[in-house]
ZAMARGU-4260 file (C-alpha; in steps of 0.2 Angstrom, whole numbers, plus 5000, padded with zeros to 4 digits):
<rodrens>
0) 5761/5755/5455 | 5753/5745/5469 | 5735/5742/5468 | 5725/5751/5482 | 5719/5740/5496
5) 5701/5739/5499 | 5696/5734/5517 | 5678/5728/5520 | 5672/5729/5538 | 5658/5719/5545
10) 5642/5728/5547 | 5638/5736/5564 | 5621/5744/5568 | 5622/5762/5573 | 5616/5779/5568
15) 5625/5789/5555 | 5631/5807/5558 | 5614/5815/5558 | 5619/5832/5554 | 5627/5826/5538
20) 5613/5814/5534 | 5599/5827/5536 | 5608/5839/5525 | 5610/5826/5512 | 5592/5822/5513
25) 5587/5840/5512 | 5598/5843/5496 | 5588/5829/5488 | 5571/5836/5490 | 5569/5839/5472
30) 5574/5821/5468 | 5559/5816/5480 | 5547/5826/5471 | 5552/5820/5454 | 5553/5802/5460
35) 5535/5804/5468 | 5529/5811/5451 | 5536/5797/5441 | 5528/5784/5452 | 5511/5793/5451
40) 5513/5794/5432 | 5516/5775/5432 | 5499/5773/5441 | 5491/5784/5428 | 5488/5798/5441
45) 5491/5811/5427 | 5476/5804/5417 | 5458/5811/5420 | 5452/5793/5423 | 5467/5790/5435
50) 5462/5805/5445 | 5444/5801/5444 | 5447/5784/5452 | 5456/5791/5466 | 5439/5799/5470
55) 5428/5785/5465 | 5436/5771/5475 | 5433/5779/5492 | 5416/5786/5487 | 5410/5769/5481
60) 5417/5761/5497 | 5408/5774/5508 | 5393/5771/5499 | 5394/5752/5502 | 5398/5755/5520
65) 5383/5768/5522 | 5371/5755/5515 | 5378/5742/5528 | 5375/5754/5542 | 5357/5757/5536
70) 5354/5738/5535 | 5362/5734/5553 | 5356/5751/5562 | 5339/5752/5553 | 5341/5771/5551
75) 5354/5785/5548 | 5355/5802/5541 | 5366/5814/5530 | 5377/5819/5544 | 5382/5801/5546
80) 5387/5799/5529 | 5397/5815/5529 | 5407/5808/5545 | 5409/5791/5535 | 5416/5800/5520
85) 5427/5812/5529 | 5434/5798/5540 | 5437/5786/5526 | 5446/5799/5516 | 5458/5803/5529
90) 5460/5785/5534 | 5466/5781/5515 | 5479/5794/5517 | 5488/5783/5531 | 5482/5766/5522
95) 5491/5772/5506 | 5506/5777/5515 | 5507/5760/5523 | 5504/5751/5506 | 5516/5762/5497
100) 5529/5762/5511 | 5529/5743/5514 | 5539/5739/5498 | 5547/5756/5495 | 5564/5750/5500
105) 5563/5732/5492 | 5556/5739/5476 | 5571/5752/5475 | 5583/5738/5475 | 5592/5743/5459
110) 5593/5761/5465 | 5600/5756/5482 | 5613/5745/5474 | 5619/5757/5461 | 5617/5774/5470
115) 5623/5782/5486 | 5609/5792/5495 | 5599/5792/5511 | 5588/5777/5510 | 5574/5785/5520
120) 5570/5795/5504 | 5560/5780/5498 | 5547/5779/5512 | 5546/5798/5511 | 5541/5797/5493
125) 5528/5785/5497 | 5520/5797/5509 | 5521/5811/5497 | 5512/5800/5484 | 5498/5796/5497
130) 5496/5815/5500 | 5494/5818/5481 | 5480/5805/5481 | 5472/5813/5496 | 5471/5830/5490
135) 5457/5828/5477 | 5446/5820/5491 | 5446/5836/5500 | 5437/5845/5486 | 5425/5831/5485
140) 5421/5831/5503 | 5418/5850/5503 | 5405/5847/5490 | 5397/5833/5499 | 5397/5843/5515
145) 5388/5858/5506 | 5375/5845/5499 | 5370/5837/5516 | 5369/5855/5523 | 5383/5853/5536
150) 5389/5869/5544 | 5405/5878/5539 | 5413/5887/5554 | 5429/5895/5559 | 5432/5880/5570
155) 5435/5869/5554 | 5452/5876/5553 | 5457/5864/5567 | 5457/5852/5553 | 5475/5859/5548
160) 5484/5854/5564 | 5475/5837/5564 | 5480/5835/5545 | 5498/5838/5550 | 5498/5825/5564
165) 5490/5813/5552 | 5504/5815/5539 | 5516/5814/5553 | 5509/5797/5559 | 5508/5791/5540
170) 5527/5796/5539 | 5531/5787/5554 | 5522/5771/5550 | 5529/5771/5532 | 5547/5773/5538
175) 5544/5759/5551 | 5535/5746/5540 | 5548/5749/5526 | 5562/5744/5537 | 5552/5729/5544
180) 5549/5722/5526 | 5568/5722/5522 | 5570/5708/5536 | 5552/5700/5536 | 5545/5700/5518
185) 5529/5692/5523 | 5523/5708/5532 | 5517/5714/5514 | 5505/5699/5512 | 5499/5703/5530
190) 5497/5721/5527 | 5479/5720/5519 | 5472/5712/5535 | 5480/5725/5546 | 5473/5739/5537
195) 5456/5731/5537 | 5457/5729/5555 | 5462/5746/5558 | 5447/5752/5548 | 5435/5743/5560
200) 5443/5748/5575 | 5444/5767/5570 | 5428/5779/5572 | 5424/5778/5553 | 5408/5767/5552
205) 5403/5774/5569 | 5406/5789/5578 | 5418/5789/5594 | 5404/5795/5605 | 5394/5779/5601
210) 5407/5767/5607 | 5402/5757/5621 | 5412/5759/5638 | 5417/5741/5638 | 5426/5745/5622
215) 5434/5760/5627 | 5451/5751/5626 | 5451/5753/5607 | 5454/5771/5610 | 5471/5768/5619
220) 5478/5754/5608 | 5473/5762/5591 | 5484/5777/5585 | 5471/5782/5573 | 5456/5783/5584
225) 5460/5800/5593 | 5466/5808/5576 | 5449/5802/5565 | 5439/5808/5580 | 5447/5825/5580
230) 5445/5825/5562 | 5427/5822/5562 | 5423/5835/5575 | 5432/5848/5565 | 5427/5845/5547
235) 5410/5838/5550 | 5404/5845/5566 | 5413/5861/5564 | 5418/5860/5582 | 5435/5861/5591
240) 5443/5844/5594 | 5447/5839/5611 | 5465/5845/5615 | 5468/5827/5624 | 5464/5818/5608
245) 5475/5828/5598 | 5489/5826/5610 | 5486/5807/5611 | 5488/5807/5591 | 5503/5817/5592
250) 5511/5806/5605 | 5508/5790/5595 | 5515/5798/5579 | 5530/5804/5589 | 5534/5788/5597
255) 5532/5778/5582 | 5543/5790/5571 | 5557/5790/5583 | 5558/5772/5586 | 5554/5767/5567
260) 5567/5781/5562 | 5580/5775/5573 | 5578/5756/5568 | 5579/5762/5549 | 5594/5773/5550
265) 5604/5761/5561 | 5600/5747/5548 | 5601/5755/5531 | 5619/5752/5528 | 5614/5733/5528
270) 5599/5735/5516 | 5610/5731/5500 | 5615/5714/5508 | 5597/5710/5513 | 5590/5714/5496
</rodrens>
């Protein structure tokens, strides 16, 4: 009996059959959930102190930044602290998606080499983990909002679509940077500087309305700027965000998602070789 002939063809960049791919991805949604939970357990998220640190870390940072604002500005108020805290919590949703997504593919080397599955599951799991980390901070912010006397209005429901846009953007950047890191490993070392730069260029330490006209270009080049501005208007001020800001944030998220996803799907068959 003759031995079957195995033919190895050179890799060619190109999209897989998307219908079959998305169907395979959807059938593994339970795996994504359990994989995310296992990563959270590894980070001690299931313990009391692990969950407490998720809240204490951004709270301590917001306290430090608030003191910095008082020193530089000379005066501030409780509403400013509510804005700082709310914006910082949402910013960390995207930042955690970036830091988790950047090594999601390279860290899953053994899984990729031994199992056939849609590789995009790995950065998706990183975003799911970031969402789980974000949820406890919502409860803390509601308490802070009540303490400082910030108004609770029906317009706060605008925070829901703003949050959906933020998650969409977080997913887009996680997919994009996870693929880039396969080819350029130094991007992981550069990431802390990128996130810190985004922090200072976003309306967190300051409100968007306080930005000088000469610096308005920041609104255009920073995808987080319109999203964080809309978030602050909804959850802190209790007002409806500007539609143009929400559309701008959605446009950024959509553009990054399609470009990053195309790059990821067209190259993922080469990941095993690169790893």
